[in-house]
N, C-alpha and C positions, 0 to 999 in steps of 0.2 A: 404493573406498568399502566400508566394513564392512557385513556382512549381519546383524550383531547388531541386534535390534529397537531402533528409535529411540523410538517412542511408548510411553507407559504404557498407552494404551487401544488396543485393536485395533478401530478403527472399521469397522463394516460398510460395504461399498460403497454400499448404499442410503442410509445416513446421510450419507456424503460427498456423494452426488448431491443429496440433499435440502438439506443445508446450503449447498451451492454455489448451487442455485436460489434458496434463501431469501436469501442474501447479494445476488445479482443483483437479485432482486425489490425488496428493501429499498433497494438503491442507486438504482434507477430511481425508486421512490416518494419517497425522500428528496430526490433532485435536483429532481423536479417540484414537490414541496412548498416546498423552500427557494428555488428559482430560477425557478419557472414563473409568477411573478406573483401567486400566491395570498397572499403576505405583503406585497405592495407598499403596502398601506394603513397598515402599521405606521410609527411615527415613525422617522426616520433614525437616532436614537441608540439605538433598540431593535432594529431589523431585523437587524444583524449578529449580535447575541446570540441572537436566535431562530433565525436560519439555522444558526448553529453548533450550537445545542442539537438542532435537527432532524437534522443530519447526525451528531452524536454518538449520538443515539438509533437512527439507522439502523444504526450499527455495534453498539451495545450489545445490541440484541434477539437477533441470532444468537449473539453471545458468551454471553449469559445462557443460551440453549438448550444450548450446548456445556457450560457449567458444570453444568447440570441433568443432562444425559446422562452426563457424567463422574461426577457424584455417584451416579447409579444404578448405576454400575460400581465404586463405592467407591473412586474415585480423586480425589485432591486436584486442584483446578483448576489449580494451578501445574504439576503433573505431566501432566495431561491435555492441556495446550497447550504444553508444553516451556518453561515459564518457570522454568528451572533455573539453579542456580549454574554459573558458568563461570569459566575462567581469565581474569581481567580484562585483563591485559597482552596475551595472545593475542587475546582476543575483540575488544577495542577496536581493536587494531592491524589485524586482518583487516577489521573493519567499516569503518574509515577507508579502507583499501586498496580495498575493494569500492566505496565511495561515489565515490572519486576515479576509479577505472577506469570505472565506469559513467557518470560525468559526462563523461569524455573521449570515451567511445563515443558518448554523446548529442550532444556537440558536433560530432564527426566526421560523424555521421549527418545532422545538420542542415545542415552545410556541403555535403555531397554532394547533399542534396535541393534546396538553393538552386541549386547549380551545374547540376542537371538541369532547372531551371526549373519545379519542381513547387511549386504554391501550395496549401497546406492549406486546405480549405473551412471549417474550424472552428478557433477559437482554443484554444491550450493554455495560455493565460495565466490561472492561477487567481486572480491578484490582481484581475482584472477582474470576478470573480463577486460580490465584496462592494463596498459603498460605498467611494468614494475618500476615506476619512476615517481618522483615527488608530485609531478603534475597528474600522473595516473592515480595516485593516492588521493589527491585533492578532488579529482573527478568522482571517485568512489564516495567520498564524504558528501560532496554537493548533491549527488544523485540520490544516495541512500538515506541521508539524514534530512535533506531539505526538500528537494523536488518531489521524490516519490511519495513521502508521507502527505505532503500538501495535496498533490494531484489525486492520489488514490483515495484519500479520505473524502475529498470533494465529490468524487464520482460514486464511491461505494456507500459512505455513510451520509453524505450531504444530499445525494440525489436518489440513489437506488433504495437505500433502507427506508427513508421517510416515504418515498413513493409507494413502496409495497406495504409499509406499515399502515399508512392512512387509508389504503384501499382494502386490506385484508386484516392482519393483526400483527402485533409486535413480534411474536415468537416465530411465526412463519417468515416474516420479513427478515429477522435476524439470521435465521437458518439459510434462507435462499441467498441473501446478499453475501453471507460468509462463504457459502459454497462457491459462488461465482468469484469471490475475492481469492479463494484458494486456487480455483482453476486459472485465474489470471496469472498467477505466479508460475504456472507451467511445469512444475516438477512433482511427480508422485511422492517422492521422498519427504517433502515438506508440506504435503497437502494437509495432514491432520493438525500440525502445529499452527499453520496459517489459518485454517478454518477456526480453531479455537481462539486465536488472536482476533479474528473478525467478529466472533460472537461477543468478546470482551469489549471491543471498540463500539459495536452496536449498542451494547448496554450502556457504555459511557456516553454515547451520543443521546440516548434516550433519557438518561439521568440528568444530564446538564442542559439538554435541549439546544446544544450547540456542537458543531463539528470541530471547533478549535481544540478542546481537550483530547479528542481522538487523534488529531494531528500531532499533538505533543506526545501522547502515549506511543503512537506509531513511530515517531522520530526517535524517542528514547529507546524503544525496542531495537530499532535498526542500528542506532549508535552503538549499543552494547554488542551487537552482532559484528559490526565492522571492527570494533576495538578488539574483540576476542579473536577474530580471524587474523588480524595483523599480529597479535600477540603470539598466536600459535605457530607463526612462522619461525619463532625462536625456540619453539618446543616441538620439533618434528615428530617425536615419538608419542605424542599425546593425541588420541583420536579426536577428530573434529566434533564439536558439540552439535 
């Protein structure tokens, strides 16, 4: 890995810590508001829209703060979070490779867990969070395939990884940002697969010097997960991957 600076902004460690805590705080608050029963009185045809808006806002507020801090340093938002141009053929090819590799690792991990007789205490099925309607399914796709990959990659690979990488080294930055990425998802059962995905996305960002390929890889990984989860509803006797 090259030691040439990756980020356009040399984020102070205090800012990185503060942003991480802010992201985790908004994540918990967004989940409680969206799925904690506070919105259950809303009509079924409105609830998924409101839940999606709440979760989008949960992501938007920290990103807006990053944009503001970058502006104070006279840096364009696209540069402050690595939303840079990249070689499309290379970037998309590597992104698809990362998504496929991470999906195979996730499947292998799940098979081993089942063989060991471990039963997760919480569900990892995001499709169960929204109403079982066409609008609920649309909300799942919009959130998992578009909003979450864009926002999470901006924060974890666009800010946190380069911020740590340029102050310390790429390897420590990849490990720390990936650990926090896994903690962010909040379930012990998927901690290891998400951590490994984070490492791959950090490598992808390092290789392409842009966060766009990581967004594409993350979106492709999530899209396959959503497709498999909906497919498995027609195969109830098959263990979840």
